[in-house]
C-alpha positions as CSV (number, residue, x, y, z in Angstrom):
1,M,0.0,0.0,0.0
2,N,1.3,3.5,-0.9
3,W,1.0,5.2,2.5
4,R,1.9,8.6,1.1
5,R,-1.0,8.5,-1.2
6,V,-3.4,7.4,1.6
7,V,-2.1,10.3,3.8
8,T,-2.5,12.7,0.9
9,V,-6.1,11.7,0.3
10,L,-6.9,12.0,4.0
11,L,-5.4,15.4,4.2
12,V,-7.4,16.6,1.2
13,C,-10.6,15.2,2.7
14,V,-10.0,16.8,6.1
15,A,-9.2,20.1,4.4
16,A,-12.4,19.9,2.3
17,L,-14.5,19.1,5.3
18,E,-13.0,22.1,7.2
19,V,-13.7,24.4,4.2
20,A,-17.3,23.2,4.0
21,R,-17.8,23.7,7.7
22,S,-16.5,27.2,7.5
23,V,-18.9,28.0,4.7
24,G,-21.8,26.7,6.8
25,R,-21.0,29.1,9.7
26,L,-20.7,32.4,7.9
27,D,-21.7,34.5,10.9
28,R,-19.0,33.0,13.1
29,V,-15.8,33.3,11.1
30,I,-13.2,36.0,10.9
31,F,-13.8,36.4,7.2
32,A,-17.1,37.9,8.0
33,T,-15.3,40.7,9.8
34,Y,-13.1,41.3,6.7
35,V,-16.3,41.7,4.7
36,D,-17.9,43.9,7.4
37,V,-14.8,46.2,7.5
38,G,-14.8,46.4,3.7
39,E,-18.5,47.2,3.5
40,T,-17.9,50.0,6.0
41,V,-15.1,51.4,3.8
42,L,-17.3,51.2,0.7
43,Q,-20.1,53.1,2.4
44,G,-17.7,55.8,3.6
45,G,-17.8,54.8,7.3
46,D,-15.1,54.5,9.9
47,P,-13.4,51.1,9.7
48,Y,-11.8,51.7,13.0
49,G,-14.9,53.1,14.7
50,P,-16.7,51.9,17.8
51,H,-18.3,49.0,15.9
52,F,-14.8,47.5,15.5
53,T,-13.3,48.0,18.9
54,T,-14.7,44.9,20.7
55,W,-14.8,41.2,19.8
56,P,-16.6,40.3,17.7
57,P,-15.4,41.9,15.5
58,T,-12.1,43.7,16.0
59,N,-10.2,45.5,13.3
60,T,-6.5,45.3,14.1
61,W,-5.3,45.3,10.5
62,P,-3.2,48.0,9.1
63,P,-4.8,50.6,6.7
64,F,-3.7,48.9,3.5
65,F,-5.8,45.9,4.5
66,L,-8.9,48.1,4.0
67,F,-8.4,47.8,0.3
68,I,-8.3,44.0,0.5
69,A,-11.4,44.1,2.7
70,A,-13.2,46.4,0.3
71,G,-12.5,44.0,-2.6
72,L,-13.9,41.1,-0.6
73,A,-17.0,43.1,0.3
74,L,-17.6,43.8,-3.4
75,L,-17.5,40.1,-4.2
76,A,-19.6,39.3,-1.1
77,R,-22.4,41.5,-2.5
78,V,-22.8,38.9,-5.1
79,S,-22.5,35.9,-2.7
80,L,-20.9,35.8,0.7
81,A,-20.8,32.0,0.7
82,A,-19.1,31.8,-2.7
83,T,-16.6,34.5,-1.8
84,L,-15.7,32.6,1.4
85,L,-15.4,29.4,-0.6
86,L,-13.1,31.1,-3.1
87,W,-11.0,32.5,-0.2
88,Q,-10.7,29.1,1.5
89,V,-9.7,27.3,-1.7
90,G,-7.1,30.0,-2.2
91,C,-5.7,29.3,1.3
92,L,-5.3,25.6,0.3
93,A,-3.7,26.6,-2.9
94,A,-1.3,28.9,-0.9
95,I,-0.1,25.9,1.1
96,W,0.7,23.9,-2.0
97,G,2.2,27.0,-3.7
98,A,4.4,27.7,-0.7
99,C,5.7,24.2,-0.8
100,R,6.6,24.4,-4.5
101,L,8.2,27.8,-4.1
102,L,10.4,26.6,-1.2
103,A,11.7,23.9,-3.6
104,R,12.3,26.5,-6.3
105,L,14.1,28.7,-3.9
106,V,16.9,26.1,-3.7
107,D,16.8,25.4,-7.5
108,E,15.0,22.1,-7.2
109,E,12.2,20.7,-9.2
110,P,9.0,21.0,-7.0
111,P,8.1,17.6,-5.8
112,R,4.6,16.1,-5.9
113,F,2.5,16.9,-2.9
114,S,2.5,13.2,-2.0
115,S,6.3,13.2,-1.6
116,W,7.8,12.9,1.9
117,S,9.6,16.2,1.5
118,T,6.3,18.0,1.2
119,L,4.0,15.7,3.3
120,V,6.1,15.7,6.4
121,P,6.3,19.5,6.9
122,V,2.6,19.7,6.1
123,L,1.7,17.0,8.6
124,M,3.8,18.7,11.3
125,T,1.8,21.9,10.8
126,A,-1.5,20.3,9.9
127,R,-3.2,21.4,13.2
128,L,-2.1,25.0,12.6
129,F,-3.6,24.8,9.1
130,Q,-6.8,23.4,10.5
131,E,-7.0,26.3,12.9
132,H,-6.4,28.7,10.0
133,L,-9.1,27.1,7.8
134,Q,-11.5,27.0,10.8
135,H,-11.1,30.8,11.4
136,T,-10.7,31.8,7.7
137,Q,-7.7,34.1,8.2
138,V,-5.3,35.8,5.9
139,N,-2.0,34.5,7.2
140,L,-1.5,31.8,4.5
141,Y,-1.6,34.5,1.8
142,V,0.9,36.6,3.6
143,F,3.2,33.5,4.0
144,L,2.9,32.8,0.3
145,L,3.7,36.4,-0.6
146,V,6.9,36.4,1.5
147,V,8.2,33.2,0.0
148,L,7.3,34.4,-3.5
149,A,9.1,37.6,-2.9
150,F,12.4,35.8,-2.2
151,V,12.0,33.5,-5.1
152,L,11.6,36.6,-7.3
153,F,14.6,38.3,-5.6
154,R,16.6,35.1,-6.3
155,G,15.6,35.5,-10.0
156,R,16.8,39.1,-10.0
157,R,13.2,40.4,-10.5
158,D,13.6,42.9,-7.7
159,A,10.7,45.1,-8.6
160,W,8.2,42.2,-8.5
161,G,9.8,40.8,-5.4
162,G,9.6,44.2,-3.7
163,L,5.9,44.4,-4.5
164,A,5.2,41.0,-3.1
165,L,7.1,41.7,0.1
166,A,5.6,45.1,0.5
167,A,2.1,43.7,0.0
168,A,2.7,41.1,2.7
169,A,4.0,43.7,5.1
170,S,1.1,46.0,4.3
171,A,-1.5,43.4,4.9
172,K,0.1,42.2,8.2
173,A,2.8,44.4,9.7
174,V,5.2,41.8,11.0
175,P,6.7,40.8,7.6
176,I,8.4,44.2,7.7
177,V,11.2,42.4,9.6
178,F,12.5,41.2,6.2
179,L,13.3,44.7,5.1
180,P,16.2,45.0,7.7
181,Y,17.2,41.5,6.6
182,L,17.6,42.7,3.0
183,L,19.8,45.5,4.3
184,Y,21.8,43.0,6.3
185,K,22.3,40.9,3.2
186,R,23.3,44.0,1.3
187,A,20.5,43.4,-1.2
188,W,20.2,47.1,-1.9
189,R,18.0,46.9,-5.0
190,A,15.6,44.5,-3.4
191,A,15.4,46.7,-0.2
192,A,14.9,49.8,-2.3
193,W,12.1,48.4,-4.3
194,T,10.4,47.0,-1.2
195,A,10.7,50.4,0.6
196,G,9.3,52.1,-2.5
197,F,6.3,49.9,-2.8
198,L,5.7,50.3,1.0
199,V,5.4,54.0,0.4
200,V,3.1,53.5,-2.6
201,L,0.8,51.0,-0.9
202,N,0.6,52.7,2.5
203,V,0.9,56.4,1.7
204,A,0.3,57.2,-2.0
205,L,-2.6,54.8,-2.5
206,P,-4.5,55.8,0.7
207,L,-3.9,59.5,0.0
208,A,-5.4,59.1,-3.5
209,V,-8.4,57.2,-2.3
210,F,-9.2,58.6,1.1
211,G,-7.5,62.0,1.1
212,P,-5.0,63.4,3.6
213,A,-7.3,63.8,6.6
214,R,-8.8,60.3,6.5
215,T,-5.5,58.7,5.7
216,A,-3.8,60.4,8.7
217,Q,-6.8,59.4,10.9
218,H,-6.6,55.7,9.8
219,W,-2.9,55.6,10.6
220,R,-3.3,57.3,13.9
221,V,-6.0,55.1,15.1
222,W,-4.3,51.9,13.9
223,R,-1.1,52.8,15.6
224,G,-3.1,53.4,18.8
225,I,-4.7,49.9,18.5
226,A,-1.3,48.4,18.0
227,A,0.2,50.2,20.9
228,A,-2.8,49.2,23.1
229,E,-2.3,45.5,22.1
230,T,1.3,45.7,23.1
231,A,0.6,47.4,26.4
232,D,-2.4,45.2,27.2
233,P,-1.7,43.8,30.7
234,T,-4.1,40.8,30.5
235,P,-3.6,38.9,27.2
236,H,-6.1,36.2,26.5
237,H,-4.7,32.6,26.7
238,M,-5.3,32.2,22.9
239,N,-2.6,34.9,22.3
240,Q,0.5,32.8,22.0
241,S,3.0,35.5,21.1
242,L,6.3,35.7,23.0
243,L,5.2,39.0,24.5
244,A,2.0,37.5,25.9
245,A,4.0,34.6,27.3
246,L,6.4,37.0,29.1
247,K,3.4,38.9,30.6
248,R,2.0,35.6,32.0
249,L,5.3,34.7,33.5
250,L,6.5,38.0,34.8
251,T,3.3,39.9,35.8
252,R,0.4,39.2,38.1
253,E,-2.1,40.6,35.6
254,G,-0.7,38.6,32.6
255,S,-2.7,35.5,33.3
256,A,-5.7,37.1,35.0
257,R,-8.1,35.9,32.2
258,D,-6.4,32.4,31.9
259,P,-7.4,29.1,33.5
260,V,-3.8,28.8,35.0
261,Q,-1.9,31.5,36.8
262,Y,1.8,31.0,37.6
263,A,3.6,34.3,37.6
264,V,7.1,34.1,39.2
265,V,7.4,37.8,39.8
266,A,5.1,40.8,39.8
267,W,6.8,43.2,37.4
268,P,4.8,46.1,35.9
269,T,3.7,45.5,32.3
270,P,5.8,48.3,30.8
271,R,8.9,46.7,32.1
272,V,8.0,43.4,30.5
273,V,7.3,45.1,27.2
274,T,10.8,46.6,27.5
275,V,12.2,43.1,28.2
276,F,10.4,41.8,25.1
277,Y,12.0,44.5,22.9
278,V,15.4,43.8,24.4
279,L,15.1,40.1,23.7
280,A,13.9,40.8,20.2
281,V,16.8,43.0,19.5
282,L,19.3,40.6,21.1
283,G,17.7,37.7,19.1
284,G,18.2,39.7,15.8
285,L,21.8,40.5,16.7
286,G,22.4,36.9,17.7
287,L,21.1,35.7,14.3
288,A,23.2,38.3,12.5
289,F,26.3,37.1,14.4
290,A,25.5,33.4,13.7
291,F,25.0,34.0,10.0
292,R,28.0,36.4,9.7
293,R,30.0,33.8,7.7
294,H,27.3,33.5,5.1
295,P,28.0,35.4,2.0
296,P,26.1,38.7,1.4
297,G,23.4,38.9,-1.2
298,L,20.7,36.6,-2.1
299,A,22.5,34.5,-4.7
300,T,23.3,31.4,-2.6
301,P,20.1,29.3,-2.7
302,P,20.6,27.0,0.4
303,I,21.6,29.9,2.6
304,L,18.8,32.1,1.5
305,A,16.2,29.4,2.0
306,A,17.6,28.6,5.5
307,E,17.7,32.2,6.7
308,L,14.2,32.8,5.3
309,A,12.9,29.8,7.1
310,V,14.4,31.1,10.4
311,G,12.8,34.5,9.8
312,L,9.4,33.0,9.1
313,A,9.6,30.9,12.2
314,A,10.4,34.0,14.3
315,M,7.8,36.2,12.7
316,P,4.6,35.2,14.7
317,L,6.6,35.2,17.9
318,L,7.5,38.9,17.4
319,S,3.9,40.0,16.9
320,P,2.1,41.3,20.1
321,L,-0.9,39.3,19.0
322,A,-0.4,35.8,17.6
323,W,-3.3,33.3,17.5
324,K,-2.5,29.7,16.6
325,A,-3.4,30.3,13.0
326,H,-0.5,32.8,12.7
327,F,2.0,30.1,13.2
328,V,1.4,28.5,9.8
329,T,4.7,30.1,8.8
330,L,6.4,27.3,10.8
331,L,5.9,25.1,7.6
332,A,9.1,26.6,6.1
333,A,11.1,25.8,9.2
334,Y,9.9,22.2,9.3
335,W,10.7,21.9,5.6
336,L,14.2,23.1,6.3
337,V,14.8,20.9,9.3
338,W,13.5,17.8,7.6
339,R,16.3,18.0,5.1
340,V,19.1,17.8,7.7
341,L,17.4,16.1,10.6
342,R,20.0,13.9,12.3
343,G,20.9,12.8,15.8
344,R,18.9,11.8,18.9
345,A,18.8,15.3,20.4
346,A,17.4,16.9,17.2
347,W,14.8,14.2,16.9
348,G,13.8,14.8,20.5
349,V,13.3,18.5,19.9
350,W,11.4,17.7,16.7
351,W,8.8,15.5,18.5
352,A,8.6,17.8,21.5
353,S,7.6,20.6,19.1
354,F,5.0,18.3,17.5
355,A,3.6,17.5,21.0
356,C,3.3,21.2,21.8
357,L,1.8,22.3,18.5
358,T,-0.4,19.3,17.6
359,L,-1.0,17.0,20.5
360,S,-2.4,19.9,22.5
361,A,-5.4,20.2,20.1
362,P,-8.9,20.3,21.7
363,A,-9.9,17.3,19.6
364,L,-7.3,15.2,21.4
365,V,-7.2,16.6,24.9
366,G,-10.5,18.5,25.3
367,E,-11.2,22.2,25.5
368,R,-10.4,22.6,29.2
369,I,-7.0,21.0,29.0
370,N,-6.2,22.8,25.8
371,N,-7.1,26.2,27.4
372,A,-4.9,25.3,30.4
373,L,-2.0,24.3,28.1
374,E,-2.3,27.6,26.2
375,S,-2.2,29.4,29.5
376,L,1.2,27.7,29.9
377,N,2.2,29.0,26.4
378,V,2.3,25.6,24.8
379,I,2.2,27.0,21.2
380,T,4.8,29.6,22.1
381,I,7.1,26.8,23.4
382,G,6.5,24.6,20.4
383,A,7.3,27.6,18.1
384,L,10.5,28.3,20.0
385,L,11.6,24.7,19.7
386,V,11.0,24.8,15.9
387,L,12.9,28.1,15.7
388,G,15.8,26.6,17.6
389,L,15.8,23.6,15.2
390,A,15.7,26.0,12.2
391,V,18.7,28.0,13.4
392,W,20.5,24.7,14.0
393,A,19.6,23.5,10.5
394,A,20.5,26.9,9.0
395,L,24.1,26.5,10.3
396,R,24.5,23.2,8.6
397,P,24.9,22.5,4.8
398,L,21.7,21.5,3.1
399,P,22.1,18.2,1.3
400,P,20.6,18.0,-2.2
401,Q,17.3,16.3,-2.5
402,P,16.8,13.3,-4.8
403,P,15.1,14.3,-8.1
404,A,11.4,13.8,-8.3
405,S,11.8,11.0,-10.9
406,F,14.0,9.0,-8.4
407,E,11.4,9.4,-5.7
408,R,8.7,8.1,-8.0
409,R,10.8,5.1,-9.0
410,S,11.6,4.3,-5.3
411,A,8.0,4.6,-4.2
412,P,6.4,1.3,-3.1
């Protein structure tokens, strides 16, 4: 029996069921908020007004996302269910597209979905994909855009790559971390195109559509929302960002809304926020030091792919608000690690990350235990383990993968 084919069929069936379930609960998915925000924009209302300051729904997306939401709202006027179905199918296509682009990033022929080089990373992140499809979020599109950007940079199509990366960073702010990375790699043209398109998408386009007053208001309000999220003393247990984990560990208020409270000290929240920023800066400097022997530029495929996977693994941890669905970017790190996974210690960390990210799912442990585990930052810990593995893998040479034809011949 070809087990890979069986697993592939099961994954497709589960994904199809999740998509169908989301279409059947239109009033309880985040996609409905996207449409609501877009409809407000189309009608000239305030997309950051009182209607969007409590859950549900909450508009925490940067101003460029208003254009995406408006486009979705236009389609939803024809059929909300059909628009959501199209969105979800696009998310599934983004998973497959990202897997193919990662292979192209290292100049390999993209393998079939049923190959182990694709199936294993997808299986390791399947629970996160299920969460994403369940809540109909935008993160898979952002993930795909980031990987696409670096494939385009590798092909010296800097303008198109800059547009893709700028679009990702404009829809969700955290991918902006790749702009300093481009400067670190001395990829000046790629950085310049990215910065230019960031100005076009976030300044020129809103000014042309909304005018100076409304554009300034949107940016001012969104920055206030982002600052409030960072300063929030009581993050919900579903927030699995590193900042939220530090608040639970180092402040009395950090786990006030969680099933489990375990603070070891009672620091004020502003001090913990400062600690978070210090750790983020030190982490960035540490990676820069670790990768210092790598050649500058984006012309070395294995090194670029490895460093990109590390950045994608770190990305959700750096956000002040990170639901489980935000961690779908760990796929790239698992893809990287699977290629060089050797040794008992590495395998132990691999399976520990799987236990944190997947075996904590409510379908396996129940809702109450899942909530308690999230209070203990189980997803954050799993992501940190994957990030550590990715850094370890990035410092090792990537072996070439067998050609797809060989894998097909060797399949049982």
